[in-house]
N, C-alpha and C positions, 0 to 999 in steps of 0.2 A: 424709538428708545435709544438714545446715544449715551450710555453710561460708561464712564472711564473704568469702572470696576468690572465690566463684563469681559470675559475671555472669549474672543471670537476665534473660531478655527475653521479650516476648510480641508477638503479631502487631500490626502497626500498624492492622489492621482490627478490633481488639477494641473493643467498645462501652464506654460509660461505666458500664454495670451491673456490669462486672468479672467476668462469667462466662467466664473464660478459663483457659488453661493457660499456664505459663511454661516455657521450656526453658533449660538451661545445658549448655555443652559441657565435658567433661573428656577427658583422653587416652583414646581408643578407646571413648568412650561419650557418650550424650546423656541428661541427666537431665530429668524432666518432673514438674511439681507443679501443684497447683491454686492459682491466683493469689489466691483468697479465703482459703486456709489455708496460708500460707507456712511454718508450723511443722509442717504435717501430713506425710503420707507422700510419698516421692519415688520415682518409677518410674525404673528404669535400663534403657536400651536400648543394645545394641551398636551401634556406628556403622553397620555394614552393615544391621542391622535398621531403624534409623531412616531411612537412605537409601532402603530399599525402601518404607517406609511413605510417605515424602514423594513418591516417584515415583508410588505408587498414588493419592495425593490429587490430584496434578497431572494424572494421567491419567484422573480421573473414576471410578476403581474403587469409591469409596465413596459416590458420588452416589445419592441416593434416586431411585427410578424414578417 
């Protein structure tokens, strides 16, 4: 989904090398794309799925041991 009306954003912690993902919000979903390939594929997550993922990240669920 490449819509000129979407507002894509990436983490303020992303480095200068550009190895990041960008997210955009649409009604009831969050879109995710590779910042180096803005015309490439876009993943779509339901808002509840995205919220659960973010909660897991903040809670350390995906930290390497």
